[in-house]
The first five atom37 places (N, CA, C, CB, O) and aatype in JSON, in Angstrom:
{
  "aatype": [20, 20, 20, 20, 20, 20, 20, 20, 20, 20, 20, 20, 20, 20, 20, 20, 20, 20, 20, 20, 20, 20, 20, 20, 20, 20, 20, 20, 20, 20, 20, 20, 20, 20, 20, 20, 20, 20, 20, 20, 20, 20, 20, 20, 20, 20, 20, 20, 20, 20, 20],
  "atom_mask": [
    [1, 1, 1, 1, 1],
    [1, 1, 1, 1, 1],
    [1, 1, 1, 1, 1],
    [1, 1, 1, 1, 1],
    [1, 1, 1, 1, 1],
    [1, 1, 1, 1, 1],
    [1, 1, 1, 1, 1],
    [1, 1, 1, 1, 1],
    [1, 1, 1, 1, 1],
    [1, 1, 1, 1, 1],
    [1, 1, 1, 1, 1],
    [1, 1, 1, 1, 1],
    [1, 1, 1, 1, 1],
    [1, 1, 1, 1, 1],
    [1, 1, 1, 1, 1],
    [1, 1, 1, 1, 1],
    [1, 1, 1, 1, 1],
    [1, 1, 1, 1, 1],
    [1, 1, 1, 1, 1],
    [1, 1, 1, 1, 1],
    [1, 1, 1, 1, 1],
    [1, 1, 1, 1, 1],
    [1, 1, 1, 1, 1],
    [1, 1, 1, 1, 1],
    [1, 1, 1, 1, 1],
    [1, 1, 1, 1, 1],
    [1, 1, 1, 1, 1],
    [1, 1, 1, 1, 1],
    [1, 1, 1, 1, 1],
    [1, 1, 1, 1, 1],
    [1, 1, 1, 1, 1],
    [1, 1, 1, 1, 1],
    [1, 1, 1, 1, 1],
    [1, 1, 1, 1, 1],
    [1, 1, 1, 1, 1],
    [1, 1, 1, 1, 1],
    [1, 1, 1, 1, 1],
    [1, 1, 1, 1, 1],
    [1, 1, 1, 1, 1],
    [1, 1, 1, 1, 1],
    [1, 1, 1, 1, 1],
    [1, 1, 1, 1, 1],
    [1, 1, 1, 1, 1],
    [1, 1, 1, 1, 1],
    [1, 1, 1, 1, 1],
    [1, 1, 1, 1, 1],
    [1, 1, 1, 1, 1],
    [1, 1, 1, 1, 1],
    [1, 1, 1, 1, 1],
    [1, 1, 1, 1, 1],
    [1, 1, 1, 1, 1]
  ],
  "atom_positions": [
    [[-10.64, -6.69, 50.2], [-9.8, -6.77, 49.03], [-9.0, -5.47, 48.87], [-10.65, -7.04, 47.79], [-7.8, -5.51, 48.59]],
    [[-9.65, -4.35, 49.05], [-8.94, -3.08, 48.87], [-7.89, -2.86, 49.96], [-9.93, -1.92, 48.86], [-6.83, -2.31, 49.7]],
    [[-8.2, -3.3, 51.16], [-7.24, -3.16, 52.25], [-6.01, -4.03, 51.98], [-7.88, -3.54, 53.6], [-4.88, -3.6, 52.22]],
    [[-6.22, -5.24, 51.49], [-5.11, -6.12, 51.17], [-4.25, -5.49, 50.07], [-5.62, -7.51, 50.72], [-3.02, -5.49, 50.16]],
    [[-4.91, -4.95, 49.05], [-4.2, -4.3, 47.95], [-3.4, -3.1, 48.46], [-5.18, -3.85, 46.86], [-2.24, -2.93, 48.09]],
    [[-4.02, -2.28, 49.3], [-3.36, -1.09, 49.82], [-2.16, -1.44, 50.7], [-4.36, -0.25, 50.62], [-1.12, -0.78, 50.63]],
    [[-2.29, -2.48, 51.51], [-1.18, -2.88, 52.38], [0.03, -3.39, 51.6], [-1.65, -3.96, 53.34], [1.15, -3.3, 52.09]],
    [[-0.18, -3.91, 50.41], [0.92, -4.47, 49.63], [1.57, -3.46, 48.69], [0.43, -5.65, 48.84], [2.51, -3.81, 47.97]],
    [[1.1, -2.25, 48.69], [1.75, -1.21, 47.89], [2.99, -0.69, 48.63], [0.76, -0.04, 47.59], [2.99, -0.61, 49.86]],
    [[4.03, -0.34, 47.89], [5.24, 0.16, 48.55], [5.13, 1.64, 48.91], [6.46, -0.05, 47.66], [4.32, 2.36, 48.33]],
    [[5.92, 2.08, 49.86], [6.04, 3.49, 50.17], [5.16, 3.95, 51.31], [5.74, 4.29, 48.98], [4.36, 3.18, 51.84]],
    [[5.32, 5.23, 51.67], [4.48, 5.81, 52.72], [3.06, 6.07, 52.22], [5.1, 7.13, 53.24], [2.73, 5.8, 51.06]],
    [[2.25, 6.59, 53.1], [0.82, 6.79, 52.82], [0.58, 7.62, 51.56], [0.14, 7.45, 54.01], [-0.23, 7.24, 50.72]],
    [[1.26, 8.74, 51.42], [0.99, 9.62, 50.28], [1.44, 8.99, 48.97], [1.7, 10.98, 50.48], [0.84, 9.26, 47.93]],
    [[2.47, 8.16, 48.99], [2.9, 7.46, 47.78], [1.87, 6.4, 47.4], [4.29, 6.82, 47.97], [1.58, 6.2, 46.22]],
    [[1.34, 5.72, 48.4], [0.3, 4.72, 48.13], [-0.93, 5.35, 47.52], [-0.07, 4.0, 49.41], [-1.55, 4.78, 46.62]],
    [[-1.3, 6.53, 48.0], [-2.46, 7.22, 47.44], [-2.19, 7.61, 45.99], [-2.8, 8.47, 48.28], [-3.07, 7.46, 45.14]],
    [[-1.0, 8.1, 45.69], [-0.66, 8.44, 44.3], [-0.67, 7.21, 43.4], [0.72, 9.12, 44.25], [-1.13, 7.28, 42.26]],
    [[-0.17, 6.09, 43.91], [-0.18, 4.85, 43.13], [-1.62, 4.41, 42.87], [0.6, 3.74, 43.86], [-1.96, 4.01, 41.76]],
    [[-2.47, 4.5, 43.89], [-3.88, 4.13, 43.72], [-4.57, 5.03, 42.7], [-4.61, 4.21, 45.07], [-5.34, 4.55, 41.87]],
    [[-4.3, 6.32, 42.76], [-4.9, 7.23, 41.78], [-4.4, 6.95, 40.37], [-4.59, 8.68, 42.16], [-5.17, 7.0, 39.41]],
    [[-3.12, 6.64, 40.25], [-2.57, 6.29, 38.94], [-3.17, 5.01, 38.39], [-1.07, 6.15, 39.03], [-3.48, 4.93, 37.2]],
    [[-3.32, 4.01, 39.24], [-3.93, 2.75, 38.8], [-5.39, 2.94, 38.43], [-3.79, 1.69, 39.88], [-5.88, 2.33, 37.48]],
    [[-6.09, 3.78, 39.18], [-7.48, 4.09, 38.85], [-7.58, 4.78, 37.49], [-8.12, 4.97, 39.94], [-8.43, 4.44, 36.68]],
    [[-6.69, 5.76, 37.25], [-6.69, 6.46, 35.97], [-6.35, 5.5, 34.83], [-5.68, 7.62, 36.01], [-6.93, 5.6, 33.75]],
    [[-5.43, 4.58, 35.06], [-5.08, 3.59, 34.06], [-6.26, 2.68, 33.75], [-3.88, 2.76, 34.52], [-6.52, 2.37, 32.59]],
    [[-6.99, 2.26, 34.78], [-8.16, 1.41, 34.58], [-9.24, 2.14, 33.77], [-8.73, 0.96, 35.93], [-9.84, 1.55, 32.87]],
    [[-9.48, 3.4, 34.09], [-10.47, 4.18, 33.35], [-10.03, 4.35, 31.9], [-10.68, 5.56, 34.01], [-10.85, 4.24, 30.99]],
    [[-8.75, 4.62, 31.68], [-8.22, 4.77, 30.33], [-8.41, 3.5, 29.51], [-6.75, 5.15, 30.39], [-8.85, 3.55, 28.36]],
    [[-8.08, 2.36, 30.1], [-8.22, 1.08, 29.4], [-9.69, 0.79, 29.09], [-7.62, -0.07, 30.23], [-10.02, 0.35, 27.99]],
    [[-10.57, 1.05, 30.06], [-11.99, 0.81, 29.82], [-12.54, 1.66, 28.69], [-12.77, 1.06, 31.09], [-13.23, 1.14, 27.82]],
    [[-12.25, 2.95, 28.69], [-12.81, 3.84, 27.69], [-12.18, 3.66, 26.31], [-12.65, 5.26, 28.13], [-12.84, 3.95, 25.31]],
    [[-10.95, 3.21, 26.24], [-10.3, 3.08, 24.94], [-10.42, 1.7, 24.31], [-8.86, 3.42, 25.08], [-10.4, 1.59, 23.09]],
    [[-10.55, 0.65, 25.12], [-10.59, -0.68, 24.54], [-11.8, -1.49, 24.92], [-9.37, -1.42, 24.93], [-12.41, -2.12, 24.05]],
    [[-12.19, -1.51, 26.17], [-13.26, -2.4, 26.61], [-14.62, -1.9, 26.17], [-13.24, -2.55, 28.13], [-15.39, -2.66, 25.57]],
    [[-14.96, -0.65, 26.44], [-16.27, -0.14, 26.08], [-16.5, -0.13, 24.56], [-16.45, 1.26, 26.62], [-17.58, -0.52, 24.13]],
    [[-15.53, 0.29, 23.73], [-15.76, 0.18, 22.29], [-15.92, -1.27, 21.82], [-14.62, 0.84, 21.53], [-16.61, -1.52, 20.83]],
    [[-15.29, -2.19, 22.5], [-15.4, -3.6, 22.12], [-16.79, -4.15, 22.38], [-14.36, -4.42, 22.87], [-17.29, -4.95, 21.59]],
    [[-17.43, -3.74, 23.47], [-18.75, -4.27, 23.8], [-19.89, -3.39, 23.31], [-18.86, -4.45, 25.29], [-21.05, -3.78, 23.43]],
    [[-19.61, -2.22, 22.76], [-20.65, -1.3, 22.32], [-21.61, -1.9, 21.3], [-20.01, -0.06, 21.74], [-22.81, -1.66, 21.41]],
    [[-21.15, -2.67, 20.31], [-22.12, -3.24, 19.34], [-23.11, -4.21, 19.97], [-21.37, -3.94, 18.24], [-24.17, -4.46, 19.38]],
    [[-22.82, -4.76, 21.11], [-23.69, -5.74, 21.75], [-24.67, -5.13, 22.73], [-22.87, -6.76, 22.45], [-25.51, -5.83, 23.29]],
    [[-24.58, -3.83, 22.95], [-25.47, -3.17, 23.91], [-26.82, -2.91, 23.25], [-24.84, -1.85, 24.43], [-26.87, -2.54, 22.08]],
    [[-27.93, -3.08, 23.99], [-29.26, -2.98, 23.38], [-29.7, -1.55, 23.08], [-30.26, -3.61, 24.29], [-30.67, -1.38, 22.34]],
    [[-29.06, -0.53, 23.6], [-29.53, 0.84, 23.41], [-28.78, 1.57, 22.33], [-29.41, 1.59, 24.69], [-28.88, 2.8, 22.27]],
    [[-28.02, 0.9, 21.44], [-27.29, 1.58, 20.4], [-28.18, 2.07, 19.26], [-26.24, 0.68, 19.86], [-27.85, 3.08, 18.64]],
    [[-29.28, 1.4, 18.98], [-30.12, 1.77, 17.83], [-31.26, 2.68, 18.18], [-30.65, 0.56, 17.19], [-32.21, 2.77, 17.41]],
    [[-31.22, 3.35, 19.3], [-32.35, 4.2, 19.72], [-32.38, 5.49, 18.93], [-32.26, 4.5, 21.22], [-31.35, 6.14, 18.72]],
    [[-33.57, 5.84, 18.49], [-33.77, 7.12, 17.79], [-34.94, 7.85, 18.41], [-34.01, 6.9, 16.26], [-35.86, 7.23, 18.96]],
    [[-34.92, 9.16, 18.34], [-36.01, 9.98, 18.85], [-36.67, 10.66, 17.68], [-35.51, 11.02, 19.89], [-36.01, 11.32, 16.88]],
    [[-37.98, 10.49, 17.58], [-38.7, 11.12, 16.46], [-39.66, 12.18, 16.93], [-39.45, 10.08, 15.66], [-40.34, 12.8, 16.11]]
  ]
}
């Protein structure tokens, strides 16, 4: 899957690497800002306390 994705990116090797890094950063940004806060109330370890 990754090879297919990489082959379909435009530009030379170094441009493809920059595009991949940008897409990775975008995915991390979306996950941390929207996806993880959305599923946080459903996670079983939210109510843990240490006494």
